PAKE-731565 format. One record per residue (C-alpha): residue in one letter; x negated, y, z. Coordinates in Angstrom, 2 decimals, padded with zeros to 5 digits. Layout:
<nodes>
+------+---------+---------+---------+
: type :      xx :      yy :      zz :
+------+---------+---------+---------+
:    A :       X :       Y :       Z :
...
+------+---------+---------+---------+
</nodes>
This chain:
<nodes>
+------+---------+---------+---------+
: type :      xx :      yy :      zz :
+------+---------+---------+---------+
:    X :  000.00 :  000.00 :  000.00 :
:    X : -001.36 :  003.41 : -000.96 :
:    X : -002.04 :  006.07 :  001.65 :
:    X :  000.50 :  008.89 :  001.50 :
:    X : -002.11 :  011.44 :  000.42 :
:    X : -004.21 :  012.58 : -002.50 :
:    X : -007.90 :  013.39 : -002.13 :
:    X : -009.77 :  016.47 : -003.30 :
:    X : -013.58 :  016.47 : -003.18 :
:    X : -015.71 :  019.57 : -003.81 :
:    X : -018.96 :  018.51 : -005.49 :
:    X : -020.89 :  021.77 : -005.35 :
:    X : -020.93 :  023.02 : -001.76 :
:    X : -024.41 :  024.19 : -000.63 :
:    X : -025.82 :  024.16 : -004.16 :
:    X : -027.20 :  027.65 : -003.51 :
:    X : -028.75 :  026.78 : -000.13 :
:    X : -030.52 :  023.79 : -001.75 :
:    X : -031.26 :  025.41 : -005.09 :
:    X : -034.67 :  023.72 : -005.50 :
:    X : -033.16 :  020.25 : -005.52 :
:    X : -029.83 :  021.16 : -007.16 :
:    X : -031.21 :  023.13 : -010.12 :
:    X : -030.48 :  020.24 : -012.48 :
:    X : -027.62 :  018.57 : -010.61 :
:    X : -024.68 :  019.44 : -008.41 :
:    X : -024.69 :  018.52 : -004.72 :
:    X : -022.42 :  015.52 : -005.19 :
:    X : -024.89 :  013.93 : -007.64 :
:    X : -027.85 :  014.21 : -005.27 :
:    X : -029.49 :  010.76 : -004.82 :
:    X : -029.37 :  009.28 : -001.32 :
:    X : -030.69 :  006.21 :  000.54 :
:    X : -032.37 :  004.54 : -002.39 :
:    X : -029.45 :  003.91 : -004.76 :
:    X : -026.46 :  006.08 : -003.87 :
:    X : -025.26 :  009.61 : -004.65 :
:    X : -023.75 :  011.92 : -002.02 :
:    X : -020.33 :  011.78 : -003.68 :
:    X : -020.26 :  008.00 : -003.18 :
:    X : -019.60 :  008.30 :  000.55 :
:    X : -016.54 :  010.55 :  000.43 :
:    X : -015.22 :  008.70 : -002.61 :
:    X : -015.72 :  005.28 : -001.00 :
:    X : -014.01 :  006.44 :  002.20 :
:    X : -010.97 :  007.36 :  000.16 :
:    X : -011.04 :  004.16 : -001.85 :
:    X : -011.36 :  002.05 :  001.32 :
:    X : -008.43 :  004.00 :  002.81 :
:    X : -006.24 :  003.24 : -000.25 :
:    X : -006.11 :  006.82 : -001.54 :
:    X : -004.86 :  006.21 : -005.08 :
:    X : -005.48 :  009.65 : -006.59 :
:    X : -008.70 :  011.62 : -006.13 :
:    X : -009.67 :  014.88 : -007.80 :
:    X : -013.30 :  016.00 : -007.88 :
:    X : -013.85 :  019.74 : -008.35 :
:    X : -017.07 :  020.63 : -010.19 :
:    X : -018.63 :  024.02 : -010.87 :
:    X : -022.06 :  023.80 : -012.50 :
:    X : -024.81 :  021.30 : -013.37 :
:    X : -022.29 :  018.48 : -013.27 :
:    X : -023.50 :  016.43 : -016.26 :
:    X : -025.25 :  013.86 : -014.04 :
:    X : -022.13 :  013.70 : -011.86 :
:    X : -020.00 :  012.90 : -014.93 :
:    X : -022.43 :  010.18 : -015.98 :
:    X : -022.42 :  008.69 : -012.50 :
:    X : -018.65 :  008.68 : -012.01 :
:    X : -017.67 :  007.52 : -015.49 :
:    X : -014.09 :  006.26 : -015.47 :
:    X : -014.18 :  005.60 : -011.73 :
:    X : -014.03 :  001.83 : -012.10 :
:    X : -016.70 :  001.24 : -009.42 :
:    X : -014.27 :  002.80 : -006.91 :
:    X : -011.21 :  001.05 : -008.38 :
:    X : -009.95 :  004.40 : -009.63 :
:    X : -009.84 :  003.66 : -013.38 :
:    X : -006.06 :  003.57 : -013.71 :
:    X : -003.38 :  004.49 : -016.22 :
:    X : -001.56 :  006.46 : -013.56 :
:    X : -003.33 :  008.37 : -010.82 :
:    X : -006.95 :  007.30 : -010.30 :
:    X : -009.97 :  009.61 : -010.63 :
:    X : -009.76 :  013.15 : -012.03 :
:    X : -012.70 :  015.50 : -012.59 :
:    X : -011.89 :  019.20 : -012.77 :
:    X : -014.37 :  021.53 : -014.50 :
:    X : -014.78 :  025.12 : -013.22 :
:    X : -012.25 :  026.53 : -015.66 :
:    X : -009.05 :  025.35 : -014.01 :
:    X : -007.25 :  028.16 : -015.80 :
:    X : -008.91 :  029.80 : -018.78 :
:    X : -007.62 :  033.26 : -017.85 :
:    X : -009.14 :  033.10 : -014.36 :
:    X : -012.76 :  032.33 : -015.29 :
:    X : -015.10 :  030.31 : -013.07 :
:    X : -013.80 :  030.07 : -009.53 :
:    X : -015.73 :  031.97 : -006.84 :
:    X : -014.54 :  030.14 : -003.74 :
:    X : -012.45 :  027.19 : -002.59 :
:    X : -009.24 :  029.20 : -002.56 :
:    X : -009.60 :  030.04 : -006.25 :
:    X : -010.67 :  026.47 : -007.00 :
:    X : -007.57 :  025.02 : -005.32 :
:    X : -005.40 :  027.54 : -007.11 :
:    X : -006.97 :  026.41 : -010.39 :
:    X : -005.91 :  022.78 : -009.82 :
:    X : -002.43 :  023.61 : -008.53 :
:    X : -000.81 :  021.63 : -011.34 :
:    X : -002.58 :  018.48 : -010.13 :
:    X : -001.49 :  019.14 : -006.54 :
:    X :  002.12 :  019.90 : -007.47 :
:    X :  002.46 :  016.81 : -009.63 :
:    X :  001.38 :  014.51 : -006.83 :
:    X :  004.04 :  012.15 : -005.49 :
:    X :  002.32 :  012.04 : -002.10 :
:    X :  003.13 :  014.29 :  000.84 :
:    X : -000.37 :  015.07 :  002.14 :
:    X : -003.73 :  016.30 :  000.86 :
:    X : -007.19 :  015.31 :  002.12 :
:    X : -009.87 :  017.90 :  001.30 :
:    X : -013.60 :  017.31 :  001.73 :
:    X : -017.03 :  018.47 :  000.59 :
:    X : -019.88 :  016.22 : -000.50 :
:    X : -022.29 :  017.43 :  002.17 :
:    X : -021.19 :  015.03 :  004.92 :
:    X : -022.39 :  011.43 :  005.18 :
:    X : -020.09 :  009.18 :  007.20 :
:    X : -017.85 :  006.12 :  007.05 :
:    X : -014.25 :  006.58 :  008.13 :
:    X : -010.71 :  005.32 :  007.70 :
:    X : -008.47 :  008.21 :  006.65 :
:    X : -005.37 :  006.44 :  007.95 :
:    X : -006.35 :  007.28 :  011.55 :
:    X : -006.66 :  011.07 :  011.19 :
:    X : -003.61 :  011.17 :  008.89 :
:    X : -001.51 :  009.38 :  011.54 :
:    X : -002.85 :  011.84 :  014.12 :
:    X : -001.94 :  014.77 :  011.87 :
:    X :  001.63 :  013.51 :  011.45 :
:    X :  002.09 :  012.70 :  015.14 :
:    X :  000.85 :  016.15 :  016.13 :
:    X :  003.18 :  017.82 :  013.65 :
:    X :  000.20 :  019.94 :  012.64 :
:    X : -000.02 :  022.30 :  009.71 :
:    X : -003.75 :  021.61 :  009.34 :
:    X : -005.94 :  018.95 :  010.96 :
:    X : -009.68 :  019.47 :  010.85 :
:    X : -012.09 :  016.58 :  011.33 :
:    X : -014.51 :  017.55 :  014.09 :
:    X : -017.75 :  016.03 :  015.34 :
:    X : -019.20 :  016.36 :  018.83 :
:    X : -022.94 :  016.94 :  018.80 :
:    X : -024.86 :  014.25 :  020.65 :
:    X : -027.76 :  014.58 :  023.08 :
:    X : -030.65 :  016.49 :  021.56 :
:    X : -028.69 :  017.59 :  018.48 :
:    X : -028.72 :  021.25 :  017.47 :
:    X : -027.53 :  022.85 :  014.25 :
:    X : -027.56 :  026.33 :  012.77 :
:    X : -024.83 :  028.21 :  010.89 :
:    X : -022.03 :  025.89 :  011.98 :
:    X : -018.31 :  026.36 :  012.56 :
:    X : -017.67 :  025.59 :  016.24 :
:    X : -014.22 :  024.61 :  017.51 :
:    X : -012.75 :  024.91 :  020.98 :
:    X : -010.23 :  022.09 :  021.38 :
:    X : -007.54 :  021.61 :  024.03 :
:    X : -006.88 :  018.32 :  025.81 :
:    X : -003.86 :  017.91 :  023.50 :
:    X : -006.14 :  017.99 :  020.45 :
:    X : -005.22 :  021.50 :  019.28 :
:    X : -007.73 :  024.11 :  018.10 :
:    X : -007.74 :  027.10 :  020.45 :
:    X : -010.71 :  029.04 :  019.08 :
:    X : -012.93 :  029.02 :  016.00 :
:    X : -016.40 :  030.57 :  015.83 :
:    X : -018.12 :  030.74 :  012.44 :
:    X : -021.86 :  030.72 :  011.64 :
:    X : -022.89 :  029.72 :  015.13 :
:    X : -025.84 :  027.86 :  016.63 :
:    X : -024.28 :  024.63 :  017.86 :
:    X : -025.74 :  022.54 :  020.67 :
:    X : -025.08 :  019.26 :  022.45 :
:    X : -021.41 :  018.96 :  023.43 :
:    X : -020.13 :  021.46 :  020.85 :
:    X : -017.44 :  020.38 :  018.38 :
:    X : -018.48 :  021.36 :  014.87 :
:    X : -016.59 :  021.29 :  011.60 :
:    X : -017.33 :  018.58 :  009.05 :
:    X : -015.81 :  020.30 :  006.00 :
:    X : -013.06 :  017.67 :  006.01 :
:    X : -009.41 :  018.43 :  006.70 :
:    X : -005.84 :  017.30 :  006.11 :
:    X : -002.73 :  019.29 :  005.34 :
:    X :  000.74 :  018.85 :  003.83 :
:    X :  001.10 :  019.28 :  000.09 :
:    X :  003.83 :  021.90 :  000.26 :
:    X :  002.06 :  023.75 :  003.07 :
:    X : -001.16 :  023.86 :  001.03 :
:    X :  000.65 :  025.21 : -002.02 :
:    X :  002.27 :  028.03 : -000.02 :
:    X : -000.95 :  028.90 :  001.82 :
:    X : -003.01 :  029.10 : -001.39 :
:    X : -000.37 :  031.19 : -003.12 :
:    X : -000.34 :  033.61 : -000.19 :
:    X : -004.14 :  033.71 : -000.07 :
:    X : -004.31 :  034.56 : -003.77 :
:    X : -001.71 :  037.28 : -003.35 :
:    X : -003.80 :  038.93 : -000.61 :
:    X : -007.18 :  038.30 : -002.33 :
:    X : -008.46 :  036.15 :  000.51 :
:    X : -011.78 :  034.43 : -000.13 :
:    X : -012.72 :  032.14 :  002.75 :
:    X : -010.62 :  029.21 :  003.97 :
:    X : -012.19 :  028.89 :  007.42 :
:    X : -012.25 :  032.61 :  008.20 :
:    X : -009.15 :  033.89 :  006.39 :
:    X : -006.83 :  030.90 :  006.79 :
:    X : -008.03 :  028.86 :  009.78 :
:    X : -009.59 :  031.41 :  012.13 :
:    X : -007.16 :  034.30 :  011.56 :
:    X : -004.03 :  032.15 :  011.85 :
:    X : -004.56 :  030.06 :  014.99 :
:    X : -001.45 :  031.57 :  016.55 :
:    X :  000.56 :  031.37 :  013.35 :
:    X : -000.31 :  027.84 :  012.19 :
:    X : -000.62 :  024.69 :  014.26 :
:    X : -004.23 :  023.61 :  013.90 :
:    X : -005.18 :  020.20 :  015.26 :
:    X : -008.61 :  018.58 :  015.52 :
:    X : -009.32 :  014.87 :  015.17 :
:    X : -012.70 :  013.80 :  016.51 :
:    X : -014.87 :  011.53 :  014.40 :
:    X : -017.12 :  009.47 :  016.68 :
:    X : -019.20 :  007.37 :  014.26 :
:    X : -022.45 :  008.00 :  012.40 :
:    X : -022.36 :  011.39 :  010.68 :
:    X : -024.95 :  013.62 :  009.05 :
:    X : -024.32 :  017.02 :  007.49 :
:    X : -026.57 :  018.17 :  004.68 :
:    X : -026.85 :  021.95 :  004.41 :
:    X : -030.57 :  022.20 :  003.55 :
:    X : -033.48 :  020.20 :  002.15 :
:    X : -034.63 :  019.49 :  005.70 :
:    X : -031.16 :  018.10 :  006.52 :
:    X : -031.32 :  015.97 :  003.39 :
:    X : -034.76 :  014.62 :  004.24 :
:    X : -033.82 :  013.80 :  007.84 :
:    X : -030.49 :  012.17 :  006.89 :
:    X : -032.30 :  009.86 :  004.47 :
:    X : -034.94 :  008.95 :  007.03 :
:    X : -032.27 :  008.21 :  009.64 :
:    X : -030.90 :  005.50 :  007.32 :
:    X : -034.10 :  003.53 :  007.93 :
:    X : -032.76 :  002.67 :  011.39 :
:    X : -030.74 : -000.60 :  011.40 :
:    X : -028.06 :  000.78 :  013.73 :
:    X : -027.45 :  003.76 :  011.45 :
:    X : -027.17 :  001.49 :  008.38 :
:    X : -024.73 : -000.78 :  010.18 :
:    X : -022.48 :  002.13 :  011.20 :
:    X : -022.58 :  003.75 :  007.79 :
:    X : -022.30 :  000.77 :  005.45 :
:    X : -020.25 : -001.78 :  007.38 :
:    X : -017.81 :  000.07 :  009.69 :
:    X : -014.93 :  000.76 :  007.28 :
:    X : -015.78 : -001.19 :  004.19 :
:    X : -018.64 : -000.94 :  001.67 :
:    X : -020.04 :  002.15 :  000.01 :
:    X : -019.45 :  001.85 : -003.73 :
:    X : -021.72 :  003.30 : -006.38 :
:    X : -022.57 :  002.95 : -010.06 :
:    X : -024.60 : -000.24 : -010.36 :
:    X : -027.83 :  000.09 : -012.33 :
:    X : -029.11 : -003.20 : -013.74 :
:    X : -032.84 : -003.45 : -013.19 :
:    X : -035.46 : -006.05 : -012.45 :
:    X : -036.27 : -006.76 : -008.78 :
:    X : -039.05 : -004.81 : -007.08 :
:    X : -042.49 : -006.31 : -007.65 :
:    X : -045.28 : -006.43 : -005.06 :
:    X : -048.99 : -006.85 : -005.75 :
:    X : -051.19 : -009.25 : -003.80 :
:    X : -052.57 : -006.42 : -001.64 :
:    X : -049.28 : -004.54 : -001.18 :
:    X : -048.23 : -003.63 :  002.37 :
:    X : -044.66 : -002.48 :  003.02 :
:    X : -043.07 : -001.82 :  006.41 :
:    X : -039.89 : -000.15 :  007.69 :
:    X : -038.89 :  001.05 :  004.21 :
:    X : -036.12 :  000.83 :  001.64 :
:    X : -037.38 : -000.22 : -001.79 :
:    X : -035.00 : -000.11 : -004.76 :
:    X : -035.03 : -002.41 : -007.78 :
:    X : -037.54 : -001.78 : -010.53 :
:    X : -040.34 : -000.57 : -008.22 :
:    X : -043.95 : -001.74 : -008.54 :
:    X : -045.84 : -001.66 : -005.25 :
:    X : -049.57 : -002.39 : -005.23 :
:    X : -050.53 : -000.04 : -002.40 :
:    X : -049.14 :  000.72 :  001.06 :
:    X : -045.63 :  001.99 :  001.84 :
:    X : -044.59 :  002.78 :  005.39 :
:    X : -041.41 :  004.34 :  006.80 :
:    X : -040.30 :  005.56 :  003.37 :
:    X : -037.49 :  005.37 :  000.83 :
:    X : -038.32 :  004.57 : -002.78 :
:    X : -035.65 :  004.88 : -005.45 :
:    X : -035.71 :  002.75 : -008.61 :
:    X : -038.74 :  002.44 : -010.92 :
:    X : -041.24 :  004.01 : -008.50 :
:    X : -044.86 :  002.92 : -008.95 :
:    X : -047.42 :  002.92 : -006.12 :
:    X : -050.86 :  002.04 : -007.48 :
:    X : -053.69 :  000.17 : -005.73 :
:    X : -055.17 :  001.95 : -002.74 :
:    X : -052.35 :  004.51 : -002.62 :
:    X : -050.61 :  005.19 :  000.70 :
:    X : -047.06 :  006.50 :  001.01 :
:    X : -045.82 :  007.31 :  004.52 :
:    X : -042.70 :  009.05 :  005.87 :
:    X : -041.69 :  010.05 :  002.35 :
:    X : -038.83 :  009.91 : -000.13 :
:    X : -039.69 :  009.25 : -003.76 :
:    X : -036.91 :  009.51 : -006.32 :
:    X : -036.50 :  007.50 : -009.53 :
:    X : -039.53 :  007.13 : -011.76 :
:    X : -042.08 :  008.70 : -009.40 :
:    X : -045.67 :  007.57 : -010.08 :
:    X : -048.31 :  007.51 : -007.33 :
:    X : -051.82 :  006.99 : -008.66 :
:    X : -054.66 :  005.00 : -007.17 :
:    X : -055.97 :  006.08 : -003.75 :
:    X : -053.43 :  008.91 : -003.48 :
:    X : -052.01 :  009.79 : -000.04 :
:    X : -048.49 :  011.10 :  000.43 :
:    X : -047.02 :  011.82 :  003.86 :
:    X : -043.80 :  013.74 :  004.54 :
:    X : -043.28 :  014.29 :  000.83 :
:    X : -039.93 :  014.54 : -000.99 :
:    X : -040.49 :  014.04 : -004.70 :
:    X : -037.77 :  014.54 : -007.28 :
:    X : -037.35 :  012.26 : -010.32 :
:    X : -040.32 :  011.39 : -012.53 :
:    X : -042.94 :  013.25 : -010.48 :
:    X : -046.54 :  012.15 : -011.07 :
:    X : -049.24 :  012.15 : -008.39 :
:    X : -052.64 :  011.63 : -009.96 :
:    X : -055.38 :  009.38 : -008.64 :
:    X : -056.81 :  010.54 : -005.32 :
:    X : -054.20 :  013.28 : -004.82 :
:    X : -053.49 :  014.09 : -001.14 :
:    X : -050.27 :  015.80 : -000.01 :
:    X : -049.38 :  015.94 :  003.68 :
:    X : -046.40 :  017.82 :  005.05 :
:    X : -044.78 :  017.51 :  008.46 :
:    X : -041.51 :  016.16 :  009.83 :
:    X : -040.05 :  019.64 :  010.29 :
:    X : -041.15 :  020.85 :  006.85 :
:    X : -041.66 :  018.10 :  004.23 :
:    X : -043.29 :  019.05 :  000.94 :
:    X : -040.81 :  019.15 : -001.95 :
:    X : -042.14 :  018.32 : -005.42 :
:    X : -039.92 :  019.32 : -008.36 :
:    X : -038.57 :  016.99 : -011.03 :
:    X : -041.15 :  015.97 : -013.62 :
:    X : -044.04 :  017.73 : -011.87 :
:    X : -047.59 :  016.45 : -012.31 :
:    X : -050.02 :  017.00 : -009.47 :
+------+---------+---------+---------+
</nodes>
């Protein structure tokens, strides 16, 4: 039975904040954990929750996203009715490229209005988690809320910058919203995921357009706490938000921990992605690999430790790769040393090259670079 909701996923949030790594791709197409893309996690959550209709809103650099998604068959969304829809930036030719989420939602209003479901799930691609949408939707309905935001309580030692922080009553209602805050342990932060009713969303977006409002959190959520009933459902599982290259690097490295992989990939069903047929990874007689994720198609003749290697990466004899993320097609020459390095696709590190960053500031190497 299908969930009584459609899904809308924004693929381009934080493209500007991560412009180095999103110059040739949108945020949703960013590779993650050896073989996935960021969009896979939100899309798989919806597929595992039986959301039958999902719209993905794109803005720029979305060619690789189109190639990855295809017809949506990997997520069981290749259907004659409903299924997967990809919306380019020109929702309405007269409006031009949308400038914010309000304009983007207004541009796909036909899709929303035509839906036969009563609720709408809206997310970005910048959050990595595994969840069953039936639980927060049931909470939303029981609360009789106009909007339900998915919140996350920061754990011990966690601190984040530029976050939306919620104050939540014992009844699960939002009493205060602070935007662009430094959030610390015990704070409830936004996850850029929320639920609302279809008709309510239509009326809110129409009103926002009429008054030239530009920001959903500030102009709709924060300014209308007394007018709308805002509820907050707490997500308690593994969750990582990616708002910067450092966030991206750390989220990938966290996946090396078995507990994190178990919570992310096995809690609420599998994470689906486009399957790339390739030969298995090959290891030379002197290769040493520990605490790492190695994708198919790799050739390892050197040493790899605490790292993530995407497909078709080559590590030559005598080379050492530690605490690093190497995307598809990266070549590491003989006796090179890489530590705390994030290399984009098809980067080449020549023989004897040494690059050492640090955990707080890994070195980013652009796509196709030769060093």
